[in-house]
C-alpha positions as CSV (number, residue, x, y, z in Angstrom):
1,X,8.6,-4.9,-12.9
2,X,6.1,-7.0,-11.4
3,X,4.4,-4.6,-9.6
4,X,1.1,-3.6,-10.9
5,X,-1.4,-1.2,-10.0
6,X,-4.8,-2.9,-11.3
7,X,-6.9,-0.2,-10.6
8,X,-8.1,2.8,-8.5
9,X,-11.3,3.6,-7.4
10,X,-12.9,6.8,-5.9
11,X,-16.7,5.9,-4.2
12,X,-18.6,7.0,-0.7
13,X,-15.9,9.0,-0.1
14,X,-12.9,6.6,-0.2
15,X,-9.9,6.5,-2.4
16,X,-8.8,2.7,-3.2
17,X,-5.4,2.2,-5.4
18,X,-5.0,-1.9,-6.0
19,X,-1.9,-3.2,-6.3
20,X,-0.5,-6.9,-7.5
21,X,2.7,-8.2,-6.4
22,X,2.8,-11.2,-8.9
23,X,6.1,-12.7,-7.2
24,X,7.3,-13.3,-3.9
25,X,10.1,-11.2,-3.4
26,X,8.6,-8.1,-5.1
27,X,8.6,-5.0,-3.4
28,X,6.7,-1.4,-3.2
29,X,10.0,0.7,-3.1
30,X,10.5,2.9,-0.3
31,X,8.4,5.4,-0.4
32,X,6.8,8.3,2.3
33,X,3.3,10.2,2.2
34,X,2.4,13.7,3.7
35,X,-1.2,12.0,4.3
36,X,-1.8,8.8,6.6
37,X,-3.5,6.0,5.2
38,X,-4.4,2.2,5.5
39,X,-3.2,-0.6,3.6
40,X,-5.3,-3.5,3.2
41,X,-4.0,-7.1,2.4
42,X,-6.2,-8.8,-0.1
43,X,-4.4,-11.8,-1.1
44,X,-1.6,-13.4,0.2
45,X,1.0,-11.8,2.6
46,X,3.4,-8.9,2.9
47,X,5.9,-7.8,4.9
48,X,6.2,-4.4,6.2
49,X,9.0,-2.2,7.1
50,X,8.6,1.6,8.4
51,X,11.6,3.8,8.7
52,X,13.9,1.1,7.8
53,X,12.8,-1.4,10.4
54,X,10.8,-4.5,10.2
55,X,7.6,-3.6,11.8
56,X,5.5,-6.8,10.8
57,X,4.1,-9.5,8.6
58,X,0.8,-9.1,7.3
59,X,-1.7,-11.8,6.0
60,X,-4.5,-11.7,3.8
61,X,-7.7,-9.8,4.8
62,X,-5.8,-7.4,7.5
63,X,-5.0,-3.9,7.7
64,X,-2.1,-1.5,8.6
65,X,-2.2,2.1,9.6
66,X,0.6,4.2,7.5
67,X,0.9,7.5,9.7
68,X,1.8,10.7,7.3
69,X,5.7,11.0,7.0
70,X,6.7,7.6,7.8
71,X,9.1,5.8,5.4
72,X,7.4,2.5,4.0
73,X,7.8,-0.5,1.8
74,X,6.2,-3.5,1.2
75,X,7.9,-7.1,0.3
76,X,5.6,-9.6,-1.2
77,X,6.2,-13.1,1.2
78,X,4.0,-15.1,-1.2
79,X,3.4,-14.7,-5.5
80,X,0.2,-13.5,-6.1
81,X,0.1,-10.3,-3.4
82,X,-2.8,-8.2,-3.7
83,X,-2.8,-5.0,-1.7
84,X,-5.3,-2.0,-1.5
85,X,-4.0,1.5,-0.2
86,X,-7.0,3.2,1.5
87,X,-6.8,7.4,1.6
88,X,-10.1,9.9,2.5
89,X,-10.8,11.6,-1.3
90,X,-9.7,15.0,0.5
91,X,-6.3,12.9,1.0
92,X,-6.3,12.1,-2.3
93,X,-6.5,14.7,-3.8
94,X,-3.7,16.5,-2.4
95,X,-1.9,13.9,-3.4
96,X,-2.6,13.8,-6.8
97,X,-1.8,17.3,-7.3
98,X,1.8,16.2,-6.0
99,X,2.2,13.8,-8.5
100,X,1.0,10.5,-7.4
């Protein structure tokens, strides 16, 4: 698989999870969280699908909010796409307790 969780950092009350998609067409498989979060495209470009429908293409430097309970998929539209998912530390702790 060419999806790699590069690192996780916690600082200033925020949890950051960086994911690297090496190749165009690589996806982060559909999943859902009980907590809302934001995802920032740090490099490359990504396509977002929510509840099975195309939502939008997101260029580097832009972020989107993913609402709690929404199934979502990210697809790399360019090689070397980097995404960072961002949660509050409180939400991240609840996610970790569930095995995320």
